[in-house]
C-alpha positions as CSV (number, residue, x, y, z in Angstrom):
1,X,14.4,14.7,30.3
2,X,14.5,16.2,33.5
3,X,14.7,20.2,33.9
4,X,16.2,21.7,36.9
5,X,16.6,25.3,38.2
6,X,19.6,26.8,39.8
7,X,21.5,30.0,40.9
8,X,24.4,31.1,40.4
9,X,26.8,34.8,41.0
10,X,28.4,35.9,37.8
11,X,30.0,39.5,37.7
12,X,28.3,40.1,41.0
13,X,25.1,39.4,40.2
14,X,23.2,36.3,40.5
15,X,21.8,35.0,37.2
16,X,19.4,32.3,37.0
17,X,19.4,29.2,34.3
18,X,17.7,26.2,33.8
19,X,19.7,22.7,32.9
20,X,18.6,19.9,30.9
21,X,20.8,16.5,30.3
22,X,23.2,17.2,33.3
23,X,26.3,15.4,32.9
24,X,25.8,15.0,29.1
25,X,27.8,16.1,26.7
26,X,28.6,18.0,24.0
27,X,27.1,21.1,25.8
28,X,24.5,24.0,24.1
29,X,24.3,27.5,25.7
30,X,20.8,28.4,24.4
31,X,20.0,32.3,25.2
32,X,16.8,34.1,24.9
33,X,15.9,37.5,23.2
34,X,15.7,40.9,24.6
35,X,12.5,41.1,26.4
36,X,12.2,37.2,26.9
37,X,13.4,34.4,29.7
38,X,15.4,31.4,29.0
39,X,12.5,29.5,29.8
40,X,11.2,30.5,25.9
41,X,14.0,27.4,25.1
42,X,12.3,24.7,27.0
43,X,11.2,22.8,23.8
44,X,14.7,23.1,22.1
45,X,16.4,22.3,25.2
46,X,14.0,18.7,25.9
47,X,14.5,18.0,22.1
48,X,18.3,18.4,22.4
49,X,18.6,16.6,25.7
50,X,16.9,13.6,24.4
51,X,19.7,13.3,21.9
52,X,22.4,13.7,24.2
53,X,23.1,17.4,24.8
54,X,23.8,19.3,28.2
55,X,21.5,22.2,27.4
56,X,22.0,25.4,29.5
57,X,19.4,28.2,28.8
58,X,20.1,31.4,31.5
59,X,18.4,34.3,31.9
60,X,20.1,37.4,31.3
61,X,20.4,39.8,34.0
62,X,17.2,42.0,34.6
63,X,14.8,39.3,33.0
64,X,13.1,36.5,34.4
65,X,14.3,35.4,37.8
66,X,18.0,36.6,37.2
67,X,18.9,39.6,39.7
68,X,18.2,43.2,38.0
69,X,21.1,45.7,37.6
70,X,21.6,48.5,40.0
71,X,23.6,50.4,37.6
72,X,21.4,49.9,33.7
73,X,23.0,52.1,32.3
74,X,26.6,50.5,32.8
75,X,25.7,46.8,32.9
76,X,22.7,46.5,30.3
77,X,25.0,46.1,27.4
78,X,26.4,43.2,25.1
79,X,30.1,43.4,26.8
80,X,28.3,43.0,30.1
81,X,26.4,40.4,29.2
82,X,29.3,38.7,27.2
83,X,31.3,39.1,30.8
84,X,28.3,37.3,32.5
85,X,28.3,34.2,29.8
86,X,32.1,33.8,30.2
87,X,32.1,33.7,34.4
88,X,28.9,31.0,33.5
89,X,31.0,28.9,31.6
90,X,33.7,29.1,34.3
91,X,31.3,28.6,37.5
92,X,29.5,25.7,35.8
93,X,33.0,24.3,34.6
94,X,31.9,24.4,30.8
95,X,35.4,24.1,28.7
96,X,33.7,24.4,25.3
97,X,30.0,24.9,24.0
98,X,27.6,25.5,20.8
99,X,26.0,28.7,21.3
100,X,22.3,29.2,20.0
101,X,21.0,32.8,20.5
102,X,17.6,34.1,19.7
103,X,17.7,38.0,18.7
104,X,19.9,39.4,21.3
105,X,21.2,36.0,22.3
106,X,22.6,35.9,18.9
107,X,24.2,39.2,19.6
108,X,25.8,38.1,23.0
109,X,26.7,35.1,21.2
110,X,28.6,36.9,18.3
111,X,30.2,38.8,20.8
112,X,31.6,36.3,22.5
113,X,32.8,33.8,19.7
114,X,35.2,36.7,18.1
115,X,37.1,36.7,21.2
116,X,37.5,40.9,20.9
117,X,35.5,41.6,24.3
118,X,36.5,38.2,26.1
119,X,39.6,36.5,24.5
120,X,39.2,33.1,26.0
121,X,35.9,32.6,24.8
122,X,36.9,32.6,21.1
123,X,38.1,29.2,21.9
124,X,35.1,27.7,23.8
125,X,32.2,28.3,21.6
126,X,32.3,25.5,18.9
127,X,29.6,27.0,16.4
128,X,27.2,29.5,16.7
129,X,23.3,29.7,15.7
130,X,21.5,33.2,15.2
131,X,17.7,32.8,15.6
132,X,16.9,35.7,13.4
133,X,20.3,38.0,14.5
134,X,22.6,39.9,12.3
135,X,25.7,41.7,13.0
136,X,23.2,45.0,11.9
137,X,20.0,45.2,12.7
138,X,16.8,47.1,10.8
139,X,16.2,50.4,12.4
140,X,12.7,50.2,12.2
141,X,12.6,46.7,14.0
142,X,14.5,48.6,16.8
143,X,11.8,51.0,17.4
144,X,9.3,48.7,17.4
145,X,11.1,46.6,20.4
146,X,12.1,50.2,22.1
147,X,8.2,51.0,21.7
148,X,7.0,47.8,23.7
149,X,10.2,46.7,25.9
150,X,10.3,50.2,27.1
151,X,7.0,50.6,28.4
152,X,5.5,46.9,29.6
153,X,1.9,47.1,30.3
154,X,0.2,45.7,33.0
155,X,-3.1,44.0,33.3
156,X,-5.6,42.8,35.8
157,X,-5.8,39.5,35.0
158,X,-3.6,36.7,33.5
159,X,-5.8,36.0,30.4
160,X,-5.1,39.8,29.6
161,X,-1.6,39.4,29.7
162,X,-1.7,36.3,27.5
163,X,-3.9,37.9,24.8
164,X,-0.9,40.9,25.1
165,X,1.7,38.3,24.7
166,X,-0.3,36.5,21.6
167,X,-0.6,39.9,20.0
168,X,3.0,41.1,20.4
169,X,4.8,37.8,19.8
170,X,2.6,36.9,16.8
171,X,5.7,37.0,14.4
172,X,7.4,33.9,16.8
173,X,4.6,31.8,14.4
174,X,2.8,28.7,15.6
175,X,2.5,28.0,19.1
176,X,-0.4,25.4,20.5
177,X,-2.5,26.8,23.4
178,X,-0.5,25.2,25.9
179,X,2.7,26.6,24.8
180,X,1.1,30.3,24.8
181,X,0.1,29.6,28.5
182,X,3.4,28.6,29.6
183,X,5.4,31.3,27.9
184,X,2.9,34.0,29.8
185,X,3.2,32.1,33.2
186,X,7.3,32.1,32.7
187,X,7.6,35.4,31.9
188,X,5.2,37.4,34.4
189,X,5.5,39.2,37.5
190,X,2.6,40.6,39.7
191,X,3.5,44.5,40.9
192,X,2.4,46.2,44.4
193,X,-1.1,46.9,43.3
194,X,-1.9,43.5,42.0
195,X,-1.6,43.4,38.2
196,X,0.4,41.6,36.0
197,X,3.3,42.5,33.6
198,X,6.1,41.3,31.7
199,X,9.1,39.6,34.0
200,X,11.8,42.3,33.2
201,X,13.1,45.4,34.6
202,X,11.8,48.3,32.1
203,X,15.5,50.2,32.5
204,X,17.4,47.5,30.3
205,X,16.2,49.6,27.3
206,X,18.8,51.9,28.9
207,X,21.1,49.5,26.4
208,X,19.7,51.5,23.4
209,X,20.0,55.0,25.0
210,X,23.6,54.5,26.9
211,X,25.1,52.1,24.2
212,X,23.4,53.1,20.7
213,X,25.3,51.1,18.8
214,X,25.5,48.2,20.5
215,X,23.9,46.2,18.0
216,X,26.3,47.3,15.0
217,X,28.8,44.4,15.3
218,X,29.9,43.9,12.3
219,X,33.5,44.0,13.4
220,X,33.2,40.8,16.1
221,X,31.1,39.0,13.2
222,X,34.2,39.2,11.1
223,X,36.4,37.7,13.5
224,X,34.4,34.5,13.7
225,X,36.1,31.5,12.6
226,X,33.2,28.7,13.6
227,X,30.6,27.5,11.9
228,X,27.0,29.8,11.9
229,X,23.7,28.8,11.2
230,X,21.5,31.8,10.6
231,X,17.7,31.1,11.0
232,X,16.0,33.6,9.1
233,X,12.2,34.5,9.9
234,X,10.8,34.8,6.3
235,X,8.3,37.7,7.5
236,X,11.2,39.4,9.7
237,X,11.6,43.0,10.0
238,X,14.4,43.0,12.0
239,X,16.9,40.8,9.4
240,X,16.6,42.2,6.0
241,X,17.9,40.8,2.7
242,X,20.4,43.1,2.1
243,X,22.2,42.3,5.4
244,X,22.0,38.5,5.0
245,X,23.9,39.6,1.5
246,X,26.4,41.1,3.2
247,X,26.8,38.4,5.9
248,X,27.6,36.0,3.3
249,X,30.9,37.9,2.0
250,X,32.3,38.6,5.0
251,X,33.2,36.9,8.4
252,X,32.2,33.2,8.5
253,X,30.6,34.0,5.3
254,X,33.6,34.5,3.2
255,X,35.2,31.7,4.8
256,X,32.4,29.3,3.8
257,X,31.3,28.7,7.5
258,X,27.7,30.2,7.0
259,X,24.5,28.2,6.6
260,X,21.1,30.0,6.3
261,X,17.6,28.1,6.7
262,X,14.6,30.6,6.0
263,X,11.9,29.7,8.5
264,X,8.5,29.9,6.5
265,X,5.4,31.6,8.5
266,X,7.7,33.4,11.2
267,X,8.7,36.8,11.7
268,X,11.3,38.2,14.3
269,X,12.0,35.6,15.6
270,X,11.1,31.5,15.2
271,X,10.1,30.4,18.5
272,X,12.2,27.1,18.2
273,X,9.3,24.8,19.0
274,X,7.7,23.0,16.1
275,X,9.8,19.9,14.5
276,X,10.9,21.9,11.4
277,X,12.9,24.1,13.6
278,X,14.1,21.7,15.7
279,X,15.3,19.3,13.0
280,X,17.2,21.9,11.1
281,X,19.0,23.0,14.3
282,X,19.7,19.5,15.3
283,X,20.8,18.4,12.3
284,X,23.4,21.4,11.8
285,X,24.9,20.3,15.8
286,X,25.0,16.5,14.7
287,X,26.8,17.6,11.9
288,X,29.5,18.9,13.9
289,X,29.7,15.6,15.7
290,X,29.7,13.1,12.9
291,X,26.5,12.8,12.7
292,X,26.2,10.5,15.2
293,X,23.2,11.7,17.0
294,X,19.8,11.0,15.8
295,X,17.4,14.4,14.6
296,X,14.0,12.5,15.0
């Protein structure tokens, strides 16, 4: 299925997104993690678009090809990301969509689906898939992420940068050599001195300084009234067992709307690139549409 690349203005910032399955219904918003880009969702988007879904994969402000914020302390936060998401729906004429979010992308989806920050978004999110994400994140994992995300390294060659990505994202699980190469090439920028570095604004780590409790979002989780699928990396240091237990007794879990699937061989976060992970997610979405779409 053909992928197309687009730019749109949301909350006065230029946002880049890719689209798969243009014109198809229903729609899926696939939102990447903290220091990543929408191109991480290529395998998922291709898989779902071949099964009749329209898939939108944004680059968050400050990541990939989207504009960097001139006000990092104010705009690198979940509330502003949710505002961008709401305007993206408006600009693209999306009345309702399923939301798939890896890590930070799951938190943005939780804030949108709750309706507490952008009220009208509550009716627009049909389901929520949290890819190794929860309304409470382990402190040790946040410290680890801050350590590498706030000070991105630079290398003389692309092969050195790819080796770095293979190490830091080893918890993603299995990726083919071609997938590692594409991950590298789609999340790289060249500095003035010619070296290459990950393609995001280092100031995005200001979120953890200016908004230290931004990822404590139980209030939002408790307000969710739609089906939720949580894909849990079996070796994750970010989503702890006690948090999963709490999720079952609160919000959508208490309403019988939560499904949890443990993903073996992965930490934080599953790459959504292999048949088992793609099949689980497609089966969840298809179950909400009468099971009419093939998961193969």
